[in-house]
N, C-alpha and C positions, 0 to 999 in steps of 0.2 A: 463349370462344374470345378470347385476348389477343392473338394473332398478326394485327394488322392492318397493313395497308400503305397509306401515301397515295398518291392519284393524282395530287394536286397541292398544290402546298404555296405560298401567296402572302404575300408580304410586304406588309404595309398600313401606313398611317401611325401606328395607334392598335393594331397587333397582328398576329398570325400566322393566317392563314386556311388550314385544312387539308381538303381534300376526298377521303375515303377511297375506294379503289378498290372494295371489295366492295358499298357501297351508294349511294354516290353523296352519302351525308351529308356536311354540312359543320360543321365544328367551328373555334370561335374563341377564342385565347388571347391576352388582352390582354398587352402589354409588360410590365406592373407584375407581372402574375401569373405570368409566365415569369420575371421575374427574381428574384421571391420563392421559387419552387417550383423551379428549376433544381437539380440535385446540384451540390454544391459540396464540394470536398474540405476538411475541417475543419482550420483552422489550428494548427501542431504547438504545443503549449505549450511555454512554456521552462525548461528542466531544466538545473540545475548540477551535473554530477558532482563529488565531493569526495573527499578522505582525510583524513590527520591535520592537514593544513594550516589545514583550518577552525577549528581551536582559535583561531587569531588573530584570527579574527572571525566567529564563530557568528550566525544571524540571530535576531535580536530586534526586538521590538515593547513598547511602554510599555502597562499595564494601564489607564490614563485614557484613553489613544487609543481601545482597542478598547471600550471601554464607551460612549465619548462619540459616535461614530456609526457608519455602517455602513460609511463610507470607511476607518474604521480596521479593521472587519473585515476589509475587503477587502485591506489592506494585510497583515494577519496571516496570511489564507489564501493570498494569492499566494507568500508567504516560504515556507510549508510546502508549497505545490504545488511550487515551484522548488527548495527544497533539501531536501525531504523532513521537516524538523522547524523548529521556532521557539521561541524562548523569548518568555515574556512577563514584562518586568521590573515591578516594583512591585504585584504582587499582594497584597493584605491577605491574612494568614496564616489563614485561616479556610477550614473545609470550605464554610460557605455561600457565601462569597463566589466561592471556587472553582468551585463548582457555577454561579453566575451567570455566570461568564466561559465555561464551557462551553457554556452554552445560547445565547451570542452567536452560534455556528457554526451550530448546530442542537438538535433534540433530542436527548436521551442514550439510547444503546440498552442494553436491557434483555438480559442474559445471566444464566447459571447463578451467575455472582460478583454478580449485583445490576446495578444501573444506575451510579449514583455511589456509591461505597463508600471507606471508608477500611479499608487493611490493614496488617499488622504481621508480623514473623516469628514467628507463633505456631501455624503449621500448622492454622488454623481450616479451609480447603481444603486437600485434600491434594495440595499442588502446589508444585513447587519456587520457585515465584514468593514463597510463605509461608515462605521458610528464610533462614538466613543462608550460603547455600551460593554460591560464585560461580557465575554462569552462563554461558555460551557465547554468542556472539552469536545472536540467533534472530527470528524474527516471532511474533507471538502469533495464538492462535486460528486455526491451520492445520487444525484438525479442524472449522471451521465449515463448511458450504456457501458461504457469503458472509461471508467472515472480517471482524473489525473493520478500519474503514479509518481511523479516528483515533484515538489515544487520548493523555490528556493525566495527567502525573504532577507532583504537587504533594507535595514533601517539608516537611510541615506542622512537623515537629522533628527535630533530629538531634543525639545526644550521643555522643561516643566516637569512632572512626575508621573509616575503611574506608565502603561504600556508594558509590563511585564509580560512574558510571554510564557504559556504553559504547554508541556509536552507530557505526554501520558504514552507509554506503552500498550496500545491496544491490544497486541498478541499474548503479552504475559497475562492481562488482566482476564481475556478471553479464557487462559489457562487456568487462573484461579476460579473462574467463573464453571469450567468444565467440572472441575474437581468439586467445589462446595455447593453446586447447586445444577447438577446434572440435567435436570428436567428444563430449567430455565436455558441453559445451554441448547437443548435439543430445539426448544420451541423456536428461540431467535435463531438457529440453522434452517428451521423448516418453512415457517410462515413469511410469504414473500410481503414484502413493504412497500407501499405507494410512494417512492421517493419524488419530490416536487419541486420545483423552482418557478416562482414568477416573481414580479415587482414591477419592472420597466415595462413601459408600453410594448407589445409585441412580442414579449420574451415570456413563454411557458415552456418548461423543458422537463421531459420525463424520462427514464429510460425504456429500452424497447419493450421491457417485460418487468415486473416488479421482481424485487431480490430480496432475499433476506438480509438479516444484519450479518450475519456469518455465511460466507461461502465456504466449503469443507474441501479438504483435499482427502486421498483415497486413503489416508489414516485416521481422518475423524477429526483433525486438526484444521485450523483456520487458514484457508488461502487468501482471503481477502474479508474486510471488514469495513461496513460502510455504517456511520452511526451521527446521525445530524435530525434531532428533534425539531429544530427550525427549518428544515427542508424535508417535511415530510405532509404528506395528505392525511385524511381522515382514514384510520384503518377500520376494515369492514367488519360487520357483525361477527363473522366467523369465517376462517380461511384455512385449509388444509385439516377441518376436523379442530381447529384450535378456535375457541371463543376469543373475542377481543379482550376481556378480562384477563384471561391468561396471557394473552401476549405483554398487557400493560404490566401484570405482576413480574414477569419475567424480566420485562424492560428495568423496572424499578431496581431489582437486584442487580442487574447489570450497571446501570447508574449508580448505585451504591459503590459499586468496585471501582468505577475509573473515578469518582469524586473523592475515594478514599485519599487520606493525605499522604499515605505510605506509597503511592502509585503517582504521585505528583512531581514533577519536576519544573520549578519556575526560573526562570532565566530572563534577564533584562538583555534584550538586545542591544547592538551599540554600533555605530558607524564604523566600517571596516572590517567586521566579521558576520557574513551573510551565514545564514542557517539553511540546509539543505535537508528536506524531510520526505521520506516516502508517506505517500496519503492514500494508498488504495490497497497494495497487496505485497505479499511475501514474492509471489511470483514475477509480478510486473513491476515490481517497485515500489493494507493499510496499517501500518505499523502504528502511525502516529496521531494520537488526537490533539488538536491544535487549538490554542485559545490565546485570550490575553486579558490580564486583569488592569483597570485603570483606575 
């Protein structure tokens, strides 16, 4: 029984003494212990919403600074958390040095693509990322129960034209949707979506349970964002009291916001300047919808 009622509470010089009504038992709690264990509201992290204007001064750190000290890593991860992405200038153009850079943050997560890997448009994996197709703004690994938190992209070589990368601040766009179309925001926060990936033989991936486009925090804001129309199975006729026509109308409004030119930041990646991006959530590290224009 955890329903205990104090009979008497006495403040003493070095702590708090509590006498319990049911048994007369006395408990003593030092002030230092109370200060350490009292429930505190966590500090709200600093986030910066942005749109196309961020092209004037995108967040960046230098490779040497990151590799030299933990303070450099802290500067890098703070910028990723605040803006959702960060470039690393001056990185040696090699897979080995890029992998060393990645390991400065944490271990590399193994997936069905591998852990650290090179790829090009050869359709080795039956995935649109392995093509020269222009991809709309999206988040990666929506079909994982726990989507990837951070991804790093390093263009090791580039000839010809095209290949521009697109970044969109998904959380800024969600805030716009919440203000302009609260009904659509509510639908995309409530209706579970059957995220799904298949292609290569023997590979079919879905999360442990269907998840809405927006997973909300205690204040009703977005904690996690999943959006990839190419990695979604058919929507049910009705879910959570919402007809599929209503979901598609909400999705149409959402898509109009993330494809609005004012929310798009286009950047040509170059060798020696890898991009690190949050791809799933604020709490775990989706802020960024990613694509490329060919």
